[in-house]
N, C-alpha and C positions, 0 to 999 in steps of 0.2 A: 387201268382204272385207278389203282392206288397211287400210281405215279402222278396222274393228273390231279387227284384229290389233294395231294400235299400242297398244292398251290392255293387251295381254297380254305376259307374259314370253316370250321366244323359245321356251322349252321347252314352253309351254302352247298354242302355235298348232297346230291340226290340219291346216290347209291354208295353203300360202304360194304366192306368185306368183313364178315363176322364168323365166329365159330358157331355152327348150327346147334350145338348142345348147350352152350353157355350164353350165347348172344353177345359175347364180348368181342369187340372189334379186334381184328388181328393185324399185325404189322409184318407183311411178308418180305422176304429177301430173295434176291435172285443170285444163284450161284453158278459157277462154271461146272458143267457136267463132268469134265475130265478130272478136275482137281478138287472140287467141292468148295473152292474159295469163293467168297462173296465178290460180286463184280461192281458193287457200289463204292469202291475205294479209289483213291488217287492212283493206285497201281494199274488200274484198268483204263485204257484210253482208246479213242478211235484212231485207226491208222488206215492208210490207203490200201486198197486191195488190188488184185491183179488187173482188173478192168477199170481202174480209176480214171476219171476224166481229167482234163487239164485243170479244172477247178478243184477237184479232189486232191490232185498232186500238189497244188499250191497251198491247200488248206491243211492237209494231214501229212504227218511224217511217214516215212517208210521205216518200219520197225522190223528188224531181222530177228527171227527166233533164236534164242540161246538155248542150248541143250546141255 
């Protein structure tokens, strides 16, 4: 919901996410559960998965995990 709302003018949003005690709108972030790193950065990208279609293979890179 918040992701979709960022495309709208504040006056055009029908639902917003707020702190129930203060009523202040919150700005949530999404993080990787394993590392705690935010995923809304340029370091996090889409990559093709094991069952990628031909279209996915053409569109997304294959990224090999580095350990």
